Residue, then its C-alpha position, 0 to 999 in steps of 0.5 A: x338397422x338392426x340392434x340385437x340386445x340379446x335375451x338377458x333382462x336387466x341390461x341397460x344400454x345407451x346409444x349416443x350420437x347415433x347417425x343413419x347414412x342413406x341406403x346404398x344401391x344394394x340396400x335400395x334394391x333390397x328394400x324395393x324388392x320386399x316392397x314389390x312382394x308386400x304389395x303383391x301379397x296385399x293384392x293377393x289377400x284383397x282378391x281372396x276376400x272379394x272372391x269369398x265375399x261374392x255372393x253365388x247362387x249355387x254351392x258344391x255341398x260335397x265331393x265323394x271319391x269312390x274306387x273309379x268314380x267322383x260324385x260332386x253333389x250340389x244345390x242351386x237357388x233358382x233355375x239357372x239353366x244348363x250347368x257344367x262343372x269346373x275343375x280346378x287343380x291344387x296349384x291354381x289361384x281359385x280367385x284368379x278369374x282369368x286363370x279359371x275362366x274356362x280351365x282346359x281340364x273342364x273343357x270337355x266335361x258334360x253339361x247338366x241341370x239341376x232338379x226341381x228342388x235345385x240339387x244336382x248330383x254329377x258322376x265322373x271317372x275318378x281318373x283322366x288318363x293318369x291323373x287322379x281327380x282325387x285332389x280336384x277342386x270343383x266349382x258350378x259354372x253356366x254352360x249356355x252354348x256359344x257363351x263365355x262360362x260364368x262361375x255360379x259358386x265358389x270353390x270349396x277348400x281347406x286353408x289350415x292358416x288363419x284367414x290371413x297369413x300375416x295375422x296369428x290371431x285366428x280367433x278374429x277370423x271373420x270369414x269362417x262359419x261353423x257350417x258345411x258351406x263355410x267358404x273357409x276352414x281355418x283353426x277357428x272352425x276347424x271342427x267343421x272338417x271333423x264333422x265332415x269326415x264322420x259323414x256317412x259318405x266320407x267313411x271307408x267300409x263304415x270306418x273313419x278316414x283320418x286327416x294329416x294337417x301337413x302344413x300350417x304355422x303362425x306369423x310373427x311381424x317382428x320379434x318383440x315380446x308381444x308378437x311372440x306372445x301372439x304367436x305362441x298363443x295361436x299354437x294353444x288356441x289350435x291345440x285346444x281346438x284339435x284336442x278331441x277331433x278323432x279324424x286329425x291324425x297328425x299336425x305338422x307345423x310350418x316352419x321350424x326356423x324362419x326363412x329369409x325368402x318367404x314373402x315377409x312371412x316369419x312362421x318359424x319357431x326360431x327367428x332368422x338364422x343370425x349368430x347360427x344356422x337355426x336362429x334363436x328360439x322364440x316363445x313358441x318354441x318353448x310352448x310347442x314342446x310343452x304341448x300334450x305334456x304335464x307342463x302344458x297347463x302352466x306353460x300356456x296359462x298366459x294364452x288365456x289372457x291373449x285370446x280372450x275368454x271367449x276363444x279360450x272356451x272354444x278349446x279344451 
């Protein structure tokens, strides 16, 4: 059931003798589909959390791309014997052990051993035929002959959304850290990405290379005033964190209108289409327009109360 009360204040609505009929077959099927999607999302979130919480005896410290070569640098703790790199493609689920136990693309990568201090550098051709390894992600695995490879490190990657797609309060993320070995980069520690891009090996002929944040957004579980305030405050939080990061060239929000088939996520600046094709504007619609304008200070002041003083002080 949905009651659309509009956006006018001071309107009194009385509902009497309300009777709810049982769901029909189409509604039952739709509800079952939504529940199945919700369960899959919850299971995936649990897998990600367990994957990131598991300690690893090795880590990838940096990946440097040259014109014709990729260099992967890392460190191990203790003597782990013969190792090899595991290469993952952008679309692969990094937390899915069965999918990444022995990826085909990694089958022919040469084994190596870390040095006495645990450091290692592996050089690979940047191009595998016509495929560019620039977008590959890397982890360390054991390379014992005749044995199934065991992954010994996490894959490192940037996650521009909050830690959980369903929780907009990125300032409460527990997994991101302020170090280069952070398991996730989210809005909370986005400055780590900027510091990384300033490292000497990441410069191009001494010049800073820039980053495009091409997809991120914040979910509203419903269209209540509280949920809209939280989403809008999350935009303010990220914008304040981005201000002053010279390596970040642009920020693209996902989405501008909620989509009915996005696994239950409502990431838009406007609601699901109802009376028209573009939905109704959420509070974030107004806030997004005010960012980096003379109206920003007055329009975003509410966010200080929503996120708290500590989170507010993280930005500028």
